[in-house]
C-alpha positions, 0 to 999 in steps of 0.5 A: 252556839257552844252546844252546836259546836260540841255537836260538830266536834263529835261530843254529843253528851257535852252538846246535849247538856248545854243545849238542854240548859239553853232550851229550859231558858226559853219561854216562848218558841222563836225561830232559833228554837227549832234549830236548837231542838233539832240539834238536841235531836241530833245529840240524842241520835249520836248518843244512841238514844233514839227515844230522846231524839224523837221526842226533841224532833217532835218538839222541833216540828211543832215549833216549825209549824208555829214559826215557819223557821227556814233554818230549822227545816234544814236541821230537822230534816238532817236529824230525821235522816240520821234516825234512819237506822231506827226507822223499823223500831217502835 
């Protein structure tokens, strides 16, 4: 929760470190994992690191495929939209 709050406050660096620490603690993907990974993707986008953002976004999509997490879809779609400026980059 803290990492997501930092993200909303415009502090993506702090958000990313907390969210990534939380991600490492998870052993099995849960429905909440997709939300966490989506927020990690957003943190990467807002830090201007599209490679990290896309990696987390792919992980989130994989988790969504396994868990069918409703809240995760919203976050993943929002992250994908924020990647718009980089859509023509390899």
